[in-house]
C-alpha atoms as an extended CHARMM CRD file, in Angstrom:
* protein
*
       191  EXT
         1         1  MET       CA              4.4360000000      -38.3580000000      -16.6020000000  PROA      1               0.0000000000
         2         2  ARG       CA              6.4450000000      -38.9100000000      -13.4840000000  PROA      2               0.0000000000
         3         3  ALA       CA              9.3970000000      -37.1070000000      -14.9610000000  PROA      3               0.0000000000
         4         4  HSD       CA              7.6200000000      -34.0710000000      -16.3200000000  PROA      4               0.0000000000
         5         5  TRP       CA              4.7530000000      -33.5600000000      -13.7270000000  PROA      5               0.0000000000
         6         6  PRO       CA              6.2220000000      -30.2340000000      -12.7070000000  PROA      6               0.0000000000
         7         7  LEU       CA              5.7470000000      -28.8150000000      -16.3030000000  PROA      7               0.0000000000
         8         8  VAL       CA              2.0700000000      -30.0980000000      -16.1710000000  PROA      8               0.0000000000
         9         9  LEU       CA              1.6400000000      -28.3550000000      -12.7620000000  PROA      9               0.0000000000
        10        10  THR       CA              3.1000000000      -25.1950000000      -14.1870000000  PROA      10              0.0000000000
        11        11  SER       CA              0.8530000000      -25.1860000000      -17.3280000000  PROA      11              0.0000000000
        12        12  SER       CA             -2.1760000000      -26.1710000000      -15.2700000000  PROA      12              0.0000000000
        13        13  MET       CA             -1.6220000000      -23.3150000000      -12.9380000000  PROA      13              0.0000000000
        14        14  GLY       CA             -1.0750000000      -20.9890000000      -16.0600000000  PROA      14              0.0000000000
        15        15  MET       CA             -4.4530000000      -22.0500000000      -17.2370000000  PROA      15              0.0000000000
        16        16  ALA       CA             -5.9920000000      -21.3200000000      -13.6990000000  PROA      16              0.0000000000
        17        17  LEU       CA             -4.4760000000      -17.9090000000      -13.8570000000  PROA      17              0.0000000000
        18        18  ALA       CA             -5.8330000000      -17.3400000000      -17.3070000000  PROA      18              0.0000000000
        19        19  ALA       CA             -9.4330000000      -18.1000000000      -16.0930000000  PROA      19              0.0000000000
        20        20  SER       CA             -8.9890000000      -16.0170000000      -12.9610000000  PROA      20              0.0000000000
        21        21  MET       CA            -10.2280000000      -12.4430000000      -14.0320000000  PROA      21              0.0000000000
        22        22  PRO       CA            -13.6090000000      -13.5940000000      -15.8350000000  PROA      22              0.0000000000
        23        23  ILE       CA            -14.3830000000      -16.0100000000      -12.9970000000  PROA      23              0.0000000000
        24        24  MET       CA            -13.6800000000      -13.3490000000      -10.1930000000  PROA      24              0.0000000000
        25        25  LEU       CA            -15.8760000000      -10.9100000000      -11.9270000000  PROA      25              0.0000000000
        26        26  GLY       CA            -18.9920000000      -12.8000000000      -11.0860000000  PROA      26              0.0000000000
        27        27  VAL       CA            -18.1480000000      -12.4310000000       -7.3430000000  PROA      27              0.0000000000
        28        28  MET       CA            -17.1070000000       -8.9900000000       -7.4790000000  PROA      28              0.0000000000
        29        29  ILE       CA            -19.6150000000       -7.4170000000       -9.7710000000  PROA      29              0.0000000000
        30        30  VAL       CA            -22.0950000000       -6.4070000000       -7.2560000000  PROA      30              0.0000000000
        31        31  SER       CA            -19.5900000000       -4.6180000000       -5.0130000000  PROA      31              0.0000000000
        32        32  ILE       CA            -18.0440000000       -2.7650000000       -8.0400000000  PROA      32              0.0000000000
        33        33  GLU       CA            -21.4390000000       -1.6880000000       -9.0880000000  PROA      33              0.0000000000
        34        34  HSD       CA            -22.2910000000       -0.3440000000       -5.5830000000  PROA      34              0.0000000000
        35        35  GLU       CA            -18.9270000000        1.5720000000       -5.3310000000  PROA      35              0.0000000000
        36        36  PHE       CA            -18.8810000000        3.2120000000       -8.6600000000  PROA      36              0.0000000000
        37        37  GLY       CA            -22.5480000000        3.1850000000      -10.0000000000  PROA      37              0.0000000000
        38        38  TRP       CA            -21.5110000000        1.6420000000      -13.1490000000  PROA      38              0.0000000000
        39        39  SER       CA            -23.8510000000       -0.6450000000      -14.9660000000  PROA      39              0.0000000000
        40        40  ARG       CA            -23.1400000000       -4.4430000000      -15.0350000000  PROA      40              0.0000000000
        41        41  ALA       CA            -22.8180000000       -4.0790000000      -18.7870000000  PROA      41              0.0000000000
        42        42  ARG       CA            -19.9730000000       -1.6390000000      -18.4470000000  PROA      42              0.0000000000
        43        43  ILE       CA            -18.3120000000       -3.5760000000      -15.6760000000  PROA      43              0.0000000000
        44        44  SER       CA            -18.6100000000       -6.8210000000      -17.7780000000  PROA      44              0.0000000000
        45        45  SER       CA            -17.1760000000       -5.0350000000      -20.8820000000  PROA      45              0.0000000000
        46        46  GLY       CA            -13.8100000000       -5.9120000000      -19.4860000000  PROA      46              0.0000000000
        47        47  SER       CA            -14.3990000000       -9.6370000000      -20.7730000000  PROA      47              0.0000000000
        48        48  LEU       CA            -15.5070000000       -8.2200000000      -24.2900000000  PROA      48              0.0000000000
        49        49  ILE       CA            -12.0930000000       -6.4750000000      -24.4260000000  PROA      49              0.0000000000
        50        50  VAL       CA            -10.3110000000       -9.7270000000      -23.7530000000  PROA      50              0.0000000000
        51        51  SER       CA            -12.2220000000      -11.6030000000      -26.1970000000  PROA      51              0.0000000000
        52        52  VAL       CA            -11.7780000000       -8.9380000000      -29.1560000000  PROA      52              0.0000000000
        53        53  LEU       CA             -8.1230000000       -8.8810000000      -28.3700000000  PROA      53              0.0000000000
        54        54  GLY       CA             -7.9930000000      -12.6220000000      -28.5180000000  PROA      54              0.0000000000
        55        55  LEU       CA             -9.7390000000      -12.5570000000      -31.8460000000  PROA      55              0.0000000000
        56        56  LEU       CA             -7.3710000000       -9.9800000000      -33.2920000000  PROA      56              0.0000000000
        57        57  LEU       CA             -4.1180000000      -10.9360000000      -31.7690000000  PROA      57              0.0000000000
        58        58  SER       CA             -4.0010000000      -14.8520000000      -31.1740000000  PROA      58              0.0000000000
        59        59  THR       CA             -2.1930000000      -15.4830000000      -34.5010000000  PROA      59              0.0000000000
        60        60  ALA       CA              0.5120000000      -12.7090000000      -33.5720000000  PROA      60              0.0000000000
        61        61  ALA       CA              0.8810000000      -14.4100000000      -30.1580000000  PROA      61              0.0000000000
        62        62  GLY       CA              1.4600000000      -17.8120000000      -31.7490000000  PROA      62              0.0000000000
        63        63  TYR       CA              3.9720000000      -16.3160000000      -34.0370000000  PROA      63              0.0000000000
        64        64  ALA       CA              5.8050000000      -14.7710000000      -31.1250000000  PROA      64              0.0000000000
        65        65  ILE       CA              5.7850000000      -18.1130000000      -29.2820000000  PROA      65              0.0000000000
        66        66  ASP       CA              7.3910000000      -19.7330000000      -32.1450000000  PROA      66              0.0000000000
        67        67  ARG       CA              9.9030000000      -17.0070000000      -32.6320000000  PROA      67              0.0000000000
        68        68  ILE       CA             10.8270000000      -16.0890000000      -29.0940000000  PROA      68              0.0000000000
        69        69  GLY       CA              9.9600000000      -19.3190000000      -27.3270000000  PROA      69              0.0000000000
        70        70  ALA       CA              7.1120000000      -20.4240000000      -25.1330000000  PROA      70              0.0000000000
        71        71  ARG       CA              9.0010000000      -20.1570000000      -21.8530000000  PROA      71              0.0000000000
        72        72  ARG       CA              9.8440000000      -16.5150000000      -22.4150000000  PROA      72              0.0000000000
        73        73  ILE       CA              6.2080000000      -15.6940000000      -23.3560000000  PROA      73              0.0000000000
        74        74  GLY       CA              5.0390000000      -17.6560000000      -20.4350000000  PROA      74              0.0000000000
        75        75  ILE       CA              7.0490000000      -15.8040000000      -17.9850000000  PROA      75              0.0000000000
        76        76  ALA       CA              5.6690000000      -12.4300000000      -19.4550000000  PROA      76              0.0000000000
        77        77  VAL       CA              2.2180000000      -13.9360000000      -19.4240000000  PROA      77              0.0000000000
        78        78  ALA       CA              2.4760000000      -15.0720000000      -15.6240000000  PROA      78              0.0000000000
        79        79  VAL       CA              3.8280000000      -11.5230000000      -14.7780000000  PROA      79              0.0000000000
        80        80  THR       CA              1.4500000000       -9.4580000000      -16.5850000000  PROA      80              0.0000000000
        81        81  MET       CA             -1.8000000000      -11.3550000000      -15.6330000000  PROA      81              0.0000000000
        82        82  SER       CA             -0.7890000000      -11.4760000000      -12.0250000000  PROA      82              0.0000000000
        83        83  ALA       CA             -0.0710000000       -7.8050000000      -12.1170000000  PROA      83              0.0000000000
        84        84  ALA       CA             -3.2430000000       -6.9870000000      -13.9080000000  PROA      84              0.0000000000
        85        85  LEU       CA             -5.1890000000       -8.6600000000      -11.1220000000  PROA      85              0.0000000000
        86        86  MET       CA             -3.5390000000       -6.6360000000       -8.5160000000  PROA      86              0.0000000000
        87        87  LEU       CA             -3.9920000000       -3.4940000000      -10.5280000000  PROA      87              0.0000000000
        88        88  LEU       CA             -7.7540000000       -3.9830000000      -10.5220000000  PROA      88              0.0000000000
        89        89  ALA       CA             -7.4890000000       -3.2090000000       -6.9120000000  PROA      89              0.0000000000
        90        90  THR       CA             -6.4420000000        0.4240000000       -7.7120000000  PROA      90              0.0000000000
        91        91  THR       CA             -9.4250000000        1.0580000000      -10.1330000000  PROA      91              0.0000000000
        92        92  THR       CA            -10.7370000000        4.6400000000      -10.0200000000  PROA      92              0.0000000000
        93        93  SER       CA            -14.2090000000        5.8390000000      -10.7960000000  PROA      93              0.0000000000
        94        94  ASN       CA            -13.0400000000        6.4580000000      -14.2230000000  PROA      94              0.0000000000
        95        95  ILE       CA            -14.0840000000        3.5920000000      -16.3820000000  PROA      95              0.0000000000
        96        96  TRP       CA            -11.0270000000        4.0600000000      -18.7310000000  PROA      96              0.0000000000
        97        97  HSD       CA             -8.9480000000        2.8150000000      -15.8380000000  PROA      97              0.0000000000
        98        98  TRP       CA            -10.9080000000       -0.3900000000      -15.5550000000  PROA      98              0.0000000000
        99        99  TRP       CA            -10.8320000000       -0.8490000000      -19.4790000000  PROA      99              0.0000000000
       100       100  ILE       CA             -7.0120000000       -0.3280000000      -19.4010000000  PROA      100             0.0000000000
       101       101  VAL       CA             -6.3820000000       -2.9550000000      -16.7450000000  PROA      101             0.0000000000
       102       102  TRP       CA             -8.5490000000       -5.2900000000      -18.7380000000  PROA      102             0.0000000000
       103       103  THR       CA             -6.5950000000       -4.5780000000      -21.9280000000  PROA      103             0.0000000000
       104       104  LEU       CA             -3.3260000000       -5.3990000000      -20.1480000000  PROA      104             0.0000000000
       105       105  TYR       CA             -4.7200000000       -8.6600000000      -19.0820000000  PROA      105             0.0000000000
       106       106  GLY       CA             -6.2970000000       -9.3910000000      -22.5600000000  PROA      106             0.0000000000
       107       107  LEU       CA             -2.9540000000       -8.7450000000      -24.2330000000  PROA      107             0.0000000000
       108       108  ALA       CA             -1.3380000000      -11.3510000000      -22.1440000000  PROA      108             0.0000000000
       109       109  ALA       CA             -4.5220000000      -13.7380000000      -22.5160000000  PROA      109             0.0000000000
       110       110  THR       CA             -3.9190000000      -13.7500000000      -26.2180000000  PROA      110             0.0000000000
       111       111  ALA       CA             -1.1100000000      -16.1840000000      -25.8630000000  PROA      111             0.0000000000
       112       112  THR       CA             -2.4980000000      -18.1450000000      -22.9300000000  PROA      112             0.0000000000
       113       113  GLY       CA             -3.9470000000      -21.3410000000      -24.5400000000  PROA      113             0.0000000000
       114       114  THR       CA             -0.8320000000      -21.8020000000      -26.7440000000  PROA      114             0.0000000000
       115       115  VAL       CA              1.8150000000      -20.7990000000      -24.3310000000  PROA      115             0.0000000000
       116       116  TRP       CA              0.6670000000      -23.4040000000      -21.6770000000  PROA      116             0.0000000000
       117       117  LEU       CA             -0.0320000000      -26.2730000000      -24.0540000000  PROA      117             0.0000000000
       118       118  THR       CA              3.0090000000      -25.8130000000      -26.3950000000  PROA      118             0.0000000000
       119       119  PRO       CA              5.5910000000      -27.3180000000      -23.8290000000  PROA      119             0.0000000000
       120       120  ILE       CA              3.1200000000      -30.1900000000      -23.0500000000  PROA      120             0.0000000000
       121       121  SER       CA              2.7030000000      -30.9450000000      -26.5390000000  PROA      121             0.0000000000
       122       122  ALA       CA              6.4770000000      -30.8260000000      -27.3310000000  PROA      122             0.0000000000
       123       123  ARG       CA              7.4600000000      -32.8670000000      -24.1600000000  PROA      123             0.0000000000
       124       124  PHE       CA              4.9230000000      -35.6770000000      -24.1500000000  PROA      124             0.0000000000
       125       125  ASP       CA              4.5140000000      -38.3130000000      -26.7800000000  PROA      125             0.0000000000
       126       126  LYS       CA              3.2590000000      -40.9760000000      -24.2750000000  PROA      126             0.0000000000
       127       127  ASN       CA              0.4530000000      -39.6920000000      -22.0590000000  PROA      127             0.0000000000
       128       128  ARG       CA              0.1290000000      -36.6330000000      -24.2160000000  PROA      128             0.0000000000
       129       129  GLY       CA             -3.6820000000      -36.5460000000      -23.8520000000  PROA      129             0.0000000000
       130       130  LEU       CA             -3.5560000000      -36.9950000000      -20.2230000000  PROA      130             0.0000000000
       131       131  ALA       CA             -0.9440000000      -34.0940000000      -19.8010000000  PROA      131             0.0000000000
       132       132  ILE       CA             -3.2290000000      -31.9320000000      -21.9440000000  PROA      132             0.0000000000
       133       133  ALA       CA             -6.2830000000      -32.7950000000      -19.8270000000  PROA      133             0.0000000000
       134       134  LEU       CA             -4.5240000000      -32.1190000000      -16.6310000000  PROA      134             0.0000000000
       135       135  THR       CA             -3.2420000000      -28.8080000000      -18.0820000000  PROA      135             0.0000000000
       136       136  LEU       CA             -6.8040000000      -27.6870000000      -19.0540000000  PROA      136             0.0000000000
       137       137  ALA       CA             -8.2220000000      -28.6260000000      -15.5980000000  PROA      137             0.0000000000
       138       138  GLY       CA             -6.4440000000      -25.5400000000      -14.3180000000  PROA      138             0.0000000000
       139       139  THR       CA             -9.4570000000      -23.5630000000      -15.5810000000  PROA      139             0.0000000000
       140       140  GLY       CA            -11.7120000000      -25.9630000000      -13.4180000000  PROA      140             0.0000000000
       141       141  ILE       CA             -9.3130000000      -25.3550000000      -10.4030000000  PROA      141             0.0000000000
       142       142  SER       CA            -10.0420000000      -21.5060000000      -10.7790000000  PROA      142             0.0000000000
       143       143  GLY       CA            -13.5930000000      -21.9990000000      -11.2080000000  PROA      143             0.0000000000
       144       144  THR       CA            -13.8790000000      -24.1190000000       -8.0620000000  PROA      144             0.0000000000
       145       145  LEU       CA            -11.5490000000      -22.3220000000       -5.8120000000  PROA      145             0.0000000000
       146       146  LEU       CA            -11.2280000000      -18.6730000000       -6.7770000000  PROA      146             0.0000000000
       147       147  PRO       CA            -15.1300000000      -17.8020000000       -5.9380000000  PROA      147             0.0000000000
       148       148  ILE       CA            -14.4730000000      -19.1160000000       -2.5740000000  PROA      148             0.0000000000
       149       149  ILE       CA            -11.3290000000      -17.3060000000       -2.0060000000  PROA      149             0.0000000000
       150       150  ALA       CA            -12.4270000000      -14.0900000000       -3.4660000000  PROA      150             0.0000000000
       151       151  ASN       CA            -15.6810000000      -14.1250000000       -1.7050000000  PROA      151             0.0000000000
       152       152  PHE       CA            -13.9310000000      -14.7870000000        1.6650000000  PROA      152             0.0000000000
       153       153  VAL       CA            -11.3850000000      -11.9220000000        1.1840000000  PROA      153             0.0000000000
       154       154  LEU       CA            -14.3390000000       -9.6450000000       -0.2120000000  PROA      154             0.0000000000
       155       155  GLU       CA            -16.4610000000      -10.0910000000        3.0590000000  PROA      155             0.0000000000
       156       156  LEU       CA            -13.4740000000       -9.3510000000        5.1650000000  PROA      156             0.0000000000
       157       157  HSD       CA            -11.6960000000       -6.4720000000        3.3640000000  PROA      157             0.0000000000
       158       158  GLY       CA            -13.6380000000       -5.7530000000        0.1800000000  PROA      158             0.0000000000
       159       159  TRP       CA            -13.3320000000       -6.2690000000       -3.3890000000  PROA      159             0.0000000000
       160       160  ARG       CA            -10.0130000000       -4.3800000000       -3.7710000000  PROA      160             0.0000000000
       161       161  ALA       CA             -8.2760000000       -6.7490000000       -1.3850000000  PROA      161             0.0000000000
       162       162  ALA       CA             -9.8440000000       -9.6760000000       -3.0650000000  PROA      162             0.0000000000
       163       163  TYR       CA             -8.1860000000       -8.6790000000       -6.4590000000  PROA      163             0.0000000000
       164       164  PHE       CA             -4.8950000000       -7.8280000000       -4.8530000000  PROA      164             0.0000000000
       165       165  VAL       CA             -4.8190000000      -11.2160000000       -2.8180000000  PROA      165             0.0000000000
       166       166  VAL       CA             -5.7030000000      -13.4400000000       -5.6640000000  PROA      166             0.0000000000
       167       167  GLY       CA             -3.1790000000      -11.4780000000       -7.8900000000  PROA      167             0.0000000000
       168       168  GLY       CA             -0.6360000000      -11.9560000000       -5.0830000000  PROA      168             0.0000000000
       169       169  ILE       CA             -1.2980000000      -15.6890000000       -4.8240000000  PROA      169             0.0000000000
       170       170  PHE       CA             -0.8260000000      -16.1440000000       -8.6700000000  PROA      170             0.0000000000
       171       171  ALA       CA              2.2560000000      -14.1930000000       -8.6620000000  PROA      171             0.0000000000
       172       172  ALA       CA              3.6340000000      -16.2840000000       -5.8220000000  PROA      172             0.0000000000
       173       173  ILE       CA              2.9260000000      -19.3870000000       -7.5270000000  PROA      173             0.0000000000
       174       174  MET       CA              3.3640000000      -18.6570000000      -11.2880000000  PROA      174             0.0000000000
       175       175  VAL       CA              6.3580000000      -16.5790000000      -11.3060000000  PROA      175             0.0000000000
       176       176  PRO       CA              8.5440000000      -19.2300000000       -9.5370000000  PROA      176             0.0000000000
       177       177  LEU       CA              7.0650000000      -21.9840000000      -11.5530000000  PROA      177             0.0000000000
       178       178  THR       CA              7.8000000000      -20.4000000000      -14.9210000000  PROA      178             0.0000000000
       179       179  LEU       CA             11.2750000000      -19.2180000000      -13.8230000000  PROA      179             0.0000000000
       180       180  PHE       CA             12.5520000000      -22.2860000000      -11.9670000000  PROA      180             0.0000000000
       181       181  VAL       CA             10.4310000000      -25.4170000000      -12.8890000000  PROA      181             0.0000000000
       182       182  TRP       CA              9.8950000000      -24.8560000000      -16.6070000000  PROA      182             0.0000000000
       183       183  HSD       CA             13.3860000000      -25.0660000000      -18.0250000000  PROA      183             0.0000000000
       184       184  GLY       CA             12.5860000000      -24.4970000000      -21.6860000000  PROA      184             0.0000000000
       185       185  ALA       CA             13.8680000000      -27.8080000000      -22.9240000000  PROA      185             0.0000000000
       186       186  GLU       CA             10.7250000000      -28.4750000000      -24.7690000000  PROA      186             0.0000000000
       187       187  GLU       CA             11.6820000000      -25.3250000000      -26.9410000000  PROA      187             0.0000000000
       188       188  ARG       CA             14.8320000000      -27.3200000000      -28.2330000000  PROA      188             0.0000000000
       189       189  ALA       CA             12.5290000000      -30.1210000000      -29.4430000000  PROA      189             0.0000000000
       190       190  ASP       CA             12.7120000000      -30.5930000000      -33.1070000000  PROA      190             0.0000000000
       191       191  ALA       CA             10.0450000000      -28.8670000000      -34.8320000000  PROA      191             0.0000000000
């Protein structure tokens, strides 16, 4: 565990990023409803898009991870999800814009569980359960911290700024972690 804690940190933050948009929606929904006049059902439909894409494309994402490698897919997931968070700040009154950004996020989300758990499963023999538990704790980190951060920024600068700030925070954390900490050695493990 001591030798590979940076990989666990990277995977845990990846899981935190994966949980970010649905978690933040609870904080943002009232402000978005007031600005656009959309129903809460319409606003929440973004989460439905993510679920449907996961159902339809998770197998393809797993295949891509096996063929291309978890690190490469992980970099794409980190960049795409961070960008999608920031792009929500540009939402117009056209609901299709909202749905397109959620679709972008959903496409990256199809690989999320697999892409962050693959290196952990490949790298750890001893303490694998602990490493997986710490990775999955990333969703708890999001659930605990993101509502506080998002609400703080929302109250000062509005919901658009909150999406942009949280997306920027994740971009600043996840892109360097996936590029420089995760070296991809787990992809060379015998399968």
